[in-house]
C-alpha positions in Angstrom: -4.7 26.0 7.8 -6.1 23.6 10.4 -9.8 24.2 11.0 -9.4 24.7 14.7 -6.7 27.3 14.2 -8.8 29.0 11.6 -11.8 29.2 13.9 -9.6 30.7 16.7 -8.3 33.3 14.3 -11.8 34.2 13.1 -13.0 34.6 16.5 -10.0 36.8 17.4 -10.8 39.0 14.3 -14.4 39.3 15.4 -13.3 40.3 18.9 -11.0 43.0 17.6 -13.8 44.3 15.6 -16.1 44.3 18.7 -13.4 46.1 20.6 -13.7 48.9 18.1 -17.5 49.0 18.4 -18.6 47.2 15.2 -20.5 44.0 14.6 -19.2 41.3 12.0 -21.8 42.2 9.3 -19.7 41.2 6.2 -18.7 37.7 5.3 -15.1 37.0 6.4 -13.8 34.7 3.7 -10.8 36.3 2.1 -7.3 34.8 2.9 -4.0 36.5 2.8 -3.4 35.9 -0.9 -6.9 37.1 -1.8 -6.3 40.3 0.3 -3.1 40.8 -1.6 -4.8 40.0 -4.9 -7.3 42.6 -4.5 -4.8 45.4 -4.2 -2.6 43.8 -6.9 -5.6 43.6 -9.2 -6.4 47.3 -8.6 -2.8 48.3 -9.3 -2.9 46.1 -12.4 0.4 47.0 -14.3 -1.2 45.8 -17.6 -3.9 48.4 -17.1 -2.4 51.6 -15.9 1.1 50.8 -17.1 0.0 50.3 -20.7 -2.8 52.7 -20.9 -0.7 55.5 -19.5 2.4 54.4 -21.3 2.4 57.6 -23.5 2.8 59.8 -20.3 6.3 58.0 -19.8 7.8 57.8 -23.2 6.2 61.2 -24.1 8.2 63.0 -21.4 11.9 62.0 -21.5 11.8 58.8 -23.4 13.3 55.5 -22.0 14.7 57.1 -18.9 11.1 57.7 -17.7 10.8 54.0 -17.5 14.3 52.8 -16.7 14.8 55.4 -13.9 11.6 57.2 -13.3 9.4 54.1 -12.8 11.5 52.6 -9.9 12.0 55.9 -8.2 8.3 56.7 -8.2 7.5 53.1 -7.0 9.9 53.5 -4.1 7.8 56.4 -2.8 4.7 54.2 -3.2 6.4 51.6 -1.0 7.0 54.2 1.7 3.2 54.9 1.7 2.5 51.2 1.8 4.8 50.6 4.7 3.6 53.6 6.7 -0.1 52.7 6.0 0.6 49.0 6.8 1.7 49.8 10.3 -1.5 51.8 11.0 -3.7 49.3 9.3 -2.2 46.5 11.4 -3.3 48.3 14.5 -6.7 49.2 13.3 -8.0 46.5 10.9 -11.5 47.7 9.8 -13.3 48.2 6.5 -12.8 51.8 5.1 -9.4 51.7 6.9 -8.1 55.1 6.0 -11.3 56.8 7.4 -10.9 55.0 10.8 -7.2 55.7 10.9 -7.6 59.4 10.3 -10.4 59.6 12.9 -8.6 57.6 15.6 -5.3 59.3 15.3 -6.2 62.8 14.2 -9.8 63.4 15.3 -13.2 63.6 13.7 -12.3 66.3 11.1 -9.2 64.4 9.9 -11.2 61.3 9.6 -14.1 62.9 7.7 -11.8 64.8 5.3 -9.8 61.6 4.7 -13.0 59.6 4.0 -14.2 62.2 1.4 -10.9 62.4 -0.4 -10.5 58.7 -0.5 -14.0 58.2 -1.7 -13.6 60.8 -4.6 -10.1 59.2 -5.4 -11.7 55.7 -5.6 -14.6 56.9 -7.6 -12.3 58.6 -10.1 -9.7 55.8 -10.2 -12.6 53.4 -11.1 -13.6 55.8 -13.9 -10.0 56.0 -15.1 -9.6 52.2 -15.1 -12.8 51.7 -17.1 -12.2 54.6 -19.5 -8.7 53.2 -19.9 -10.2 49.8 -20.6 -12.5 51.2 -23.2 -9.6 53.1 -25.0 -7.5 50.0 -24.8 -10.3 47.9 -26.5 -10.6 50.6 -29.2 -6.8 50.7 -29.8 -6.1 47.0 -29.6 -9.0 44.7 -30.5 -11.5 47.1 -32.4 -9.2 47.2 -35.6 -9.4 43.4 -35.9 -13.1 43.9 -36.5 -12.7 46.7 -39.0 -14.1 49.4 -36.6 -13.3 53.1 -37.5 -11.3 54.0 -34.3 -10.6 57.5 -35.4 -14.1 58.6 -34.8 -14.1 56.9 -31.3 -10.8 58.6 -30.1 -10.5 62.0 -31.7 -7.9 64.5 -30.5 -10.7 66.7 -29.1 -13.7 64.6 -27.7 -16.9 65.0 -29.7 -20.5 64.4 -28.5 -20.5 61.1 -30.5 -17.2 59.9 -29.0 -18.3 60.9 -25.6 -21.6 59.1 -25.9 -20.1 55.9 -27.1 -17.5 56.0 -24.4 -20.0 56.6 -21.6 -22.2 53.8 -22.9 -19.5 51.2 -23.2 -18.0 52.3 -19.8 -21.5 52.1 -18.3 -21.9 48.5 -19.5 -18.5 47.5 -18.1 -19.1 49.1 -14.8 -22.6 47.7 -14.3 -21.4 44.1 -14.9 -18.6 44.8 -12.3 -21.2 46.0 -9.9 -23.3 42.9 -10.5 -20.4 40.5 -9.7 -19.8 42.4 -6.5 -23.4 42.3 -5.6 -23.5 38.6 -5.8 -21.0 38.0 -2.9 -17.4 38.3 -1.8 -16.8 34.5 -2.5 -17.3 35.1 -6.3 -15.6 38.4 -6.2 -12.6 36.8 -4.4 -12.4 34.0 -7.0 -12.4 36.6 -9.8 -9.6 38.7 -8.1 -7.5 35.6 -7.6 -7.8 34.9 -11.3 -6.9 38.5 -11.9 -3.7 38.3 -9.8 -2.5 35.2 -11.8 -3.6 36.6 -15.1 -1.6 39.9 -14.5 1.5 38.0 -13.8 1.0 35.6 -16.7 0.2 38.3 -19.2 3.0 40.6 -18.0 5.5 37.9 -18.3 4.2 36.7 -21.8 4.2 40.3 -23.0 7.8 40.8 -21.7 9.2 37.7 -23.3 7.3 38.2 -26.5 8.6 41.8 -27.0 12.2 40.8 -26.2 12.1 38.0 -28.7 10.5 40.1 -31.4 12.8 43.1 -31.0 15.0 43.7 -33.9 17.8 44.8 -31.6 18.3 45.3 -27.9 19.8 48.7 -26.7 19.9 48.8 -22.9 21.2 52.4 -23.0 17.5 53.5 -23.9 16.6 52.9 -20.3 18.8 55.7 -18.9 18.8 58.0 -22.0 17.0 61.3 -21.5 15.4 62.8 -24.8 13.0 65.7 -24.8 9.9 64.4 -26.3 7.5 67.3 -25.1 5.2 68.8 -27.6 4.7 67.3 -31.1 7.7 65.0 -30.7 5.8 63.1 -28.0 2.5 63.2 -29.7 1.4 66.2 -27.7 1.1 64.2 -24.5 3.0 67.1 -22.6 3.2 70.8 -23.7 6.6 71.8 -25.2 9.2 72.6 -22.6 13.0 72.8 -22.4 13.2 72.0 -18.7 14.3 68.3 -18.5 14.0 68.0 -14.8 10.4 69.2 -15.0 9.6 66.8 -17.8 11.2 63.9 -15.9 8.9 64.6 -13.0 5.8 64.7 -15.2 6.7 61.2 -16.3 6.2 60.1 -12.7 2.4 60.3 -13.4 2.6 56.9 -15.2 3.9 54.9 -12.2 2.0 57.1 -9.7 -1.3 56.4 -11.4 -0.5 52.7 -12.0 0.9 51.8 -8.5 -2.1 53.1 -6.5 -5.2 51.7 -5.0 -3.2 49.3 -2.7 -5.4 50.6 0.2 -7.9 48.0 -1.0 -6.3 45.6 1.4 -7.5 47.8 4.3 -10.9 48.3 2.9 -11.5 44.6 2.7 -10.2 44.1 6.3 -13.5 42.9 7.7 -13.8 40.2 5.0 -10.2 39.0 5.5 -9.0 36.3 7.9 -6.2 37.4 10.2 -6.6 40.9 8.9 -4.1 42.6 11.2 -1.3 40.6 9.6 -2.8 40.3 6.1 -3.4 44.1 5.5 0.3 45.2 5.7 1.4 42.1 3.7 -1.3 42.8 1.1 -0.4 46.4 0.6 3.4 46.1 0.7 3.7 42.9 -1.5 1.2 44.4 -4.1 3.4 47.4 -4.4 6.7 45.5 -4.5 5.6 42.9 -7.1 3.8 45.5 -9.2 6.7 47.8 -9.2 9.2 45.0 -10.1 7.1 43.3 -12.9 5.9 46.6 -14.2 9.5 47.9 -14.5 10.6 44.7 -16.4 7.5 44.7 -18.6 7.6 48.4 -19.6 11.4 48.1 -20.1 10.8 45.5 -22.6 8.2 47.8 -24.4 10.9 50.4 -24.6 13.5 47.9 -25.9 11.3 46.4 -28.5 10.5 49.8 -30.2 11.9 49.7 -33.8 12.6 53.5 -33.4 12.3 55.7 -30.3 11.6 58.8 -32.1 8.8 57.4 -34.1 7.4 55.5 -31.1 7.3 58.8 -29.0 5.6 60.7 -31.6 2.5 58.3 -31.4 1.6 59.7 -28.1 -0.9 57.5 -26.3 -0.8 55.2 -29.2 2.9 54.4 -28.7 2.3 51.0 -27.1 0.1 49.8 -29.9 2.5 51.0 -32.6 5.4 49.1 -30.8 3.2 46.0 -30.7 3.4 45.8 -34.4 6.6 43.9 -34.0 4.5 41.0 -32.7 2.8 38.5 -35.1 -0.9 39.4 -35.5 -2.4 36.2 -34.1 -0.3 36.1 -31.0 -0.8 39.9 -30.6 -4.6 39.3 -30.5 -4.1 36.7 -27.8 -2.1 39.0 -25.7 -4.5 41.8 -26.3 -7.4 39.7 -25.1 -5.7 38.5 -22.0 -4.7 42.0 -21.0 -8.2 43.3 -21.7 -9.6 40.6 -19.3 -7.0 41.7 -16.6 -8.1 45.3 -17.1 -11.7 44.4 -16.6 -11.0 42.6 -13.4 -8.9 45.6 -12.3 -12.2 47.7 -12.3 -14.1 44.9 -10.7 -11.6 44.9 -7.7 -11.9 48.7 -7.5 -15.7 48.5 -7.2 -15.1 46.1 -4.2 -12.7 48.6 -2.5 -14.7 51.7 -3.1 -18.0 50.1 -2.0 -16.4 49.0 1.3 -15.3 52.5 1.8 -18.8 53.8 1.4 -20.1 51.1 3.7 -17.7 52.0 6.5 -18.2 55.8 6.3 -22.0 55.3 6.1 -22.0 53.0 9.1 -21.0 56.0 11.1 -23.3 58.4 9.4 -20.8 60.2 7.2 -22.6 60.3 4.0 -26.0 61.6 2.9 -28.4 58.7 3.0 -26.2 56.7 5.3 -28.9 54.4 6.6 -29.7 53.4 3.0 -25.9 53.0 1.9 -24.9 51.0 4.8 -27.4 48.2 4.4 -25.9 44.7 3.9 -27.7 42.1 1.8 -28.9 39.3 4.0 -28.5 36.8 1.2 -25.1 37.8 -0.3 -23.6 39.6 2.8 -22.5 42.4 0.7 -23.2 46.2 0.9 -25.3 46.2 -2.3 -26.5 49.8 -2.1 -23.0 51.1 -1.7 -21.9 49.0 -4.6 -24.5 50.5 -7.0 -23.9 54.1 -5.8 -20.1 53.7 -6.6 -20.8 52.3 -10.0 -23.3 55.0 -10.9 -21.2 57.9 -9.6 -18.0 56.7 -11.4 -19.7 56.5 -14.7 -21.2 60.0 -14.1 -17.7 61.5 -13.6 -16.6 60.3 -17.1 -19.3 62.6 -18.5 -17.8 65.6 -16.7 -14.2 64.8 -17.5 -14.1 62.5 -20.5 -10.3 63.0 -21.1 -8.4 60.0 -19.7 -5.3 61.9 -18.6 -7.3 64.4 -16.5 -9.3 61.6 -14.9 -6.0 59.7 -14.0 -4.5 62.9 -12.6 -7.5 63.6 -10.4 -7.5 60.1 -8.9 -3.9 60.3 -8.2 -4.3 63.6 -6.4 -7.2 62.6 -4.2 -6.0 59.1 -3.3 -2.6 60.3 -2.3 -4.2 63.1 -0.2 -6.3 60.5 1.6 -3.2 58.4 2.2 -1.2 61.3 3.4 -3.7 62.6 6.0 -3.7 59.5 8.3 0.1 59.2 7.9 0.6 62.7 9.1 -1.9 62.0 12.0 0.0 58.9 12.9 3.3 60.7 12.7 2.0 63.3 15.2 0.3 60.6 17.5 3.1 58.0 17.3 4.3 57.1 20.8 2.0 59.8 22.2 -1.7 59.0 21.9 -0.9 56.1 19.6 1.0 53.6 21.7 -0.5 50.1 20.9 0.8 48.7 17.7 -0.4 45.8 15.7 1.7 42.7 14.8 3.3 44.6 11.9 5.6 47.3 13.5 8.6 48.8 11.9 9.5 50.4 15.2 11.5 53.6 15.1 11.7 53.6 11.4 7.9 54.6 11.1 8.6 58.4 11.3 11.3 58.1 8.7 8.8 56.2 6.2 6.1 58.7 7.1 8.3 61.7 6.2 9.5 60.2 3.0 5.9 59.5 2.0 5.1 63.2 2.7 7.9 64.2 0.4 6.7 61.9 -2.3 3.1 63.2 -2.0 4.2 66.8 -2.4 5.9 65.9 -5.7 2.9 64.0 -7.0 0.4 66.7 -6.0 2.6 69.3 -7.8 2.8 67.3 -11.1 -0.8 66.2 -11.0 -2.1 69.7 -11.8 0.4 70.6 -14.5 -0.9 71.3 -18.1 -2.7 69.7 -19.9 -4.3 68.4 -16.7 -5.0 71.9 -15.2 -8.7 70.8 -15.0 -7.6 68.5 -12.2 -6.6 71.6 -10.3 -10.1 73.0 -10.7 -11.6 69.8 -9.5 -9.3 69.6 -6.6 -9.9 73.2 -5.4 -13.6 72.7 -6.0 -13.7 69.6 -3.8 -11.6 71.3 -1.1 -13.9 74.3 -1.0 -17.0 72.2 -0.9 -15.5 70.0 1.9 -14.7 73.1 4.0 -18.2 74.5 3.5 -20.0 71.2 4.4 -17.9 70.5 7.4 -18.3 73.9 9.1 -21.8 74.4 7.9 -23.2 71.0 8.7 -21.0 68.0 9.6 -19.0 69.6 12.5 -22.1 69.5 14.7 -23.8 66.4 13.2 -21.0 63.9 12.4 -19.9 61.8 15.5 -17.2 59.7 13.8 -16.3 56.1 14.7 -17.3 54.9 18.2 -15.1 56.0 21.1 -15.3 55.7 24.8 -18.9 55.0 26.2 -20.2 54.7 22.5 -17.9 51.7 22.1 -19.2 50.1 25.3 -22.8 50.8 24.2 -22.2 49.3 20.8 -20.6 46.2 22.3 -23.7 45.6 24.4 -25.9 46.0 21.4 -23.8 43.6 19.5 -23.9 40.9 22.2 -27.6 41.3 22.5 -28.1 41.0 18.8 -25.8 37.9 18.7 -27.6 36.2 21.6 -31.0 36.8 19.9 -29.7 35.2 16.7 -28.4 32.3 18.8 -31.8 31.9 20.5 -33.6 31.7 17.1 
């Protein structure tokens, strides 16, 4: 991109932000690929796809991958398209919060923000707990570590303490990288994007070459692996349709977090175009490469019955077909990609906290919205996100429950602005951004609503019933806090005269900086 053109685009980005009543506080350095990479890194098919593999094979076997994965990813694509249209019209940090507020009012925006924040905190917890469990199952055996004590069927005080300590170290380092600036973070997420592609391709080719035989029919064969047959991942049931739906949690948990492209809008050049591209492309490529990779895992299994009986250890058992030295290389590459997945999630979640705090939506907002003058990053938001995500792993140490909770809250936060947009479309919402699917927007919105209903239902089924307790608790607390405090206090994003007042303040501040 020529320098003159880029300067013009940057100026236009800043003017759009000014029109919405905000100053350009964050450093706008991310390009289109980097905006895509941050969402692609959070999705990270070699993280959720492998760590939650047992939820797929432990339901209906190969059909959960061959048929269930692409079907669930299709619903994720509907979400990305519907959200992309809104994000193109309103390219700000903490995008979903602004979308809900602008299209549905203060209450919708506030609720969207809280659900999205809880979803991002829990997805960060799930990613880093998954990374810990992956390290225990893949690399720890090479060092002679007793993994049985670290991952017992029922968590013990010892296993929980070790897990929290390691997850805390992982999360703290991710927070530090984010603290040091978006330029460093962008370079790492770029690396993550390439590494995910490379490791997924290498894993796929390796497994297909090492497979004793290839039986493609596995990918559409339904087998009931509930109960002990599937390592106890899902309770015993004879209802195959229900079991097939439960397997959707694997792709639903994996292909999520693509709202990161919106959360980093104020750090992205030409954000109105980059946001929809980042979300849609991250879902498409993750869905396609994830499907091919996990299909290879299924095809490489020496015996499906034995593989399924391993439960969440199924992937590691299947990997025994790979020579030990090369297997270690793959394990290390995948572990690095999983770590960078968590790093990108800290970026996304902290920008959500920054945007919500900027409008006074959180306790201690003045503290949380502060941006480092040196690094141009929301440092207090970064560390709050890091600390709370680790704290959640103490309450819910079981990986599957954490994953189910993050799916529920993230998709609720995706759903609320989509519903608000559906109601406001061509009524109060008449000005679209450069990305516009036209009359198809209501169709995509309705399909996304149907998909969300399915995901919310399966997300609270046993053994993840604790997810229902967490969901109902957060909903109850949200209602109490809104009607008890926030309905009178919270003003929401700037509108009307508030935008004009903020624009004057921004111009005065910029003029003062220019004089200095």
